[in-house]
N, C-alpha and C positions, 0 to 999 in steps of 0.2 A: 601160598608165599612162602619162602624159606624162611624159617624161625629164626636166621642166622643174619638176617638181613638187619643194618641200624633200622633207627628211626627215621633218618637222613634218607636211605635208601627206596625204603617202604612207602615217604609220601612224595618221591619221582615216580611212582606209577600209578598212586593213588588219584582218581576219578571225583573232584570235588563238586559237591552241590552247586545246581545254578542260582541260588540267593543263602547267603547266610542267616545266621542267625542275629536279629536285631535287639542286642541283648541291652543296650541301654541306651536312653535319650535325655538328654540334657534338658530340663526345665528350665533354668536359668543359669548365668555364671554368677550371678549375686551372690552374697553371704554376708552377715553380718558379725561374723566372727574373721579371727587372723591367726588360727593354730599355726603353730611355729614347724608342724612338719606336712603342713600342704602346701602340695606347688602353686594353689593357688594366691596363698599368700607370700611365695618370694620369687616366682617366676610369670605367671600370668599377664598381660598386656592388653589382652583385647578389653574392648569396652563391655560394660555391664549390660545385658537385654534379657530378655524372657522369649520362650519359646510361641512361635504363635500358632494356634492350635489347627491352620489352615494346612500347616506341613502335614500332620499327619493323616487329616482327609486326604491330601494329595497321596499321599505314601498307599493308603487303603487302598486307593479307587486305582492305583496304578499295577497294586499287587505288590507292593514291597516288603509287606510284613509275611510273604508266603512262608519263609522258612521259620519263624519265629513262635514260640509257644509261651515264652516269657519276655517283659520287658521293665527292668529297672530305670526309673525316673531320677538318675541321678549320673552328674560326670563331675563339673568342676565346683557346681552351687548349691545353694540351699533350698530344696525344691519347695520347700513350705511357702516359701518367700512368692511364689506363683500365685495370682488371684484368683486360676480357672485351674487349679490342683484338684479339686472334684470332679469338676467335666472332664478333666484329660483321662482321668482312672476309669472312670463309667464309659468313657468312649472306646478305650483301648481293652475294656474289659467284655462289654455289650457287643458294642460293634465289629471291631479287630477280631475277638476272640481271645485272646490272648491272656497270661497271668501278669500280675503287675504288683511290685515291690518297689521299695526305695529307701535310703538310707537319711535317717537327719539327725540333726543334735539336738531335737526336739524343744528346743526351747520356747518356740509360738506356740505350743501347746497350751489351749487356755488363753492365750492371747488375742487369738485371731479366730473368731466363731467358728470360719470356715474349714480350720485345720482339722480338729479331734474328729468330726465325720467323713472328711476324705481319709486321714488316716484307718479309720475303721472300716474301709470300703476296700482296702487293699488286701493282697493273700499273704502277701508278709511286709513287715516291717521291722528294719534295724536303726538303732538309737545307740550314737555316740555317746556313752556314758565315761569311757577312758579312766575314770579316776574317782573314788566317794571318798577323797582326801580331800581338804576343801585347797588347800595350798597347790598339789600336784593339779587339781581340775584346773585350777585358775590360770595355771602357766600353759596347760594343753588348749584349754578352751579360751582362749583372752578374747577378750574381755568379759565371759559370762562369770558366773559365780556358781557353786555347786547349789545353794538352796534353792537358785533359780531352777537348776535342772530337776533336782528333786520335788518340787512343787506341781512341774509338769507331768511329770511321772504320776504322782499321787492322784493326779487329775484324767490322764489316760488309764490307769490301771483300776479307777474307780471306775471307769467306762466299760471297761473289759468286763470287771465284775458284774456291772449290771445287764449287760447285752448276754451275758452267760445265764445269767437267772431267767431272763427272757426268753432264753433260746436263739437268740440272734448272732449270726457268724461274727467271729473278729479275727483278725489276722495272726500269721504265726508271727512271735515276737523274740529277737535277739537284743540282748544287751549287748554293744560291743567294747572291748579294750583293746585301745593300741598299746603294743610294747615299743617306746621310742628310746634311743639314747641320749635323745634332747633333753627329756625331764627324769629325773631321779625319783622312784619310786612307781612307774607309769606300768600298768599291766596286773596290779594285785585282785588276782582273782579270787581269792577266800574274803578280801576286802566286800568286796561287791555279792559273793555268795551269802555271806553273812548278812548285810543289808536286808537284800531279797527276802531273805529267809524272814528277817524279822519283822518285815513288813508284809509279807504274805504273797510276793511278786513272782516268786520262785514259781508258784502255782501256774501262773500265767506266760513267763517268760523262760528263756533257755542265757547260755552266755556265751559270747562267741568271744574268741581272741586272738588278733591277727598282726604282724609284725610292722615296724615303720618299711613301708614299701618305697623311700623317697632318698634314701641315703644318699646314692650316688646320683641319682638325678639333682639333688640341690648341692653337689659338690662337697656334701659332708666324709666323703671317705670314698673309699674303693673297694667293693663289693668282691670277695675272691669266689664264691661260688653262687651261681642263678641256681633257683628254685628246679630248674629243668633242664635237660640237652637241649630241647628246641619249643618253641611257643605256638600253641595251635590257634591261636587268635587270626592269623593271616589266612588261614585255612577253614575256618567255620564262622569267624563273626565281626560284628563294627559295630561300634559306637558314632551318634549323630548328637553334632554339637546342635544347640537352640536355634541357631541360624541354617541350619540343613546341610553345614559339612560332614563329611564321613571319614571315620578315622580308622585305625586300626585298633586301640582299645581305649579303656575310661581313665589311661594315665596321660593324655593327651590334651591339657588342661589349655593349651595354647597352641590350636593348628596351625601350621604354617603351609602354605603350598609348594613350598620349594622343598619339602624334606618326604622322605619315603612315607612318614604315618600318613600325608593325606592323600586321601582318594578320590571327592570329587565333592557335588555338593548336587543335593536332592532334588534343588531349584533347576537345575542346568540339565542333570538325568535322573533315569531310573535308579534304583537299586543294581536290579540286575545289569544296565550297561556298564554300572562302574564296578559291580563284582567280577566282570568280565575284562574291564581294562588292564592294560599296560603298565599301568602305576601299582595294582593291585599283585599282578605278575611277578614285578619287580620285586614287590613285599616279600611274597615266597618264596622265590628263589634266595634271597638273601638270608632268608630263614635256614633253608635247604644248604646253601653252602656252608654255611656258619660263619655271614659275613655283617652282621646286623651292623645297623647306619643310624644315626641321629638318637632319637629316645629310646630307640628298641637296642641301642648298644650301651646303654647305662641302665636299663632296667636289671632289678634283680627279679621280680615275681613272674616269670613266663606264664603264660597262657591266664590271666588273671578273668578272662568268662567263666572260667571254672569254679571261682567265687564264688557266681549268682547261679550256678548249677546245681553247686554243692546246696545253698540256699533253697533250691525250689525241692531238693532231694530232702532236705530234713523237713519242712514246710508238708509236704506230701505224705511222709512216714507220721507227722504229728499228727495229722486230720485222719489219717488210717488206722492210728492207735490210741489216738487221746492222750498222748503223755506229749509235755514240752519240757519235762527236764530233760534233756539231751547231755550227753557228753561234753566237754568244754574242749573246745582245740583252737 
């Protein structure tokens, strides 16, 4: 293939795999917070519910996980609210045979006895800290308060220390900061690092910083520059809502069947059938031609699947080197 060809021209002649990565499965679209920078707070209208574990069994029996090596249990809601979180993690790791991670606000650690053991069984864990300033945190993670989070983190890292001393496995842990124009003072890396060093958490977790991805999707302004020329999601991956809806990525908090981001439902068709459907082909064409529609037309962060691929890479690197204090990015 000529090096002079553009990315879009290269995609025209590329053969795509028969099954995508199932890189995200929604445990629930419920959440006990109303974060202002979250699409769930401002845009989601579907009713709250939880994943039926029988869907995972159906997917496994049909071979829907054939393209998967990693699954994050996250989309629109707070995964630790699911009553069978530990069972789901164990099924995916032991029976399906994939790595498993999730992102959580962490506030239920220590409050629900099943949460901490479930989180410790993960391959990787992201906790949304967002700020260690009480006022900033209260605005970003409404109606939670910073002391609640810090207490939960003390419990978490206490268990990490205990397990490491006993030679037991622990997940790769990242504390995440979101930088958003909605809240002045967000994204203060130095303050979080100082707190981690003071409490010894820096020996067990890394810091990750991410931008507010929903500025244009929430109608708060126009994004002048996208993160990339083309999004890889339509060619490589899908996200799955708790009711079996298959969508293009994790930013589709409210799947709508009449929009291009909606691919089908796993209770109606196998993932192989959905992946080969005209709906997915149409999505690919819209990206190849640079004619994005619906949610894709207002998305700043192309290829969100790479967020999770990079988490896996850092997790594996940490396991191989024994280092967790990786560079902030």
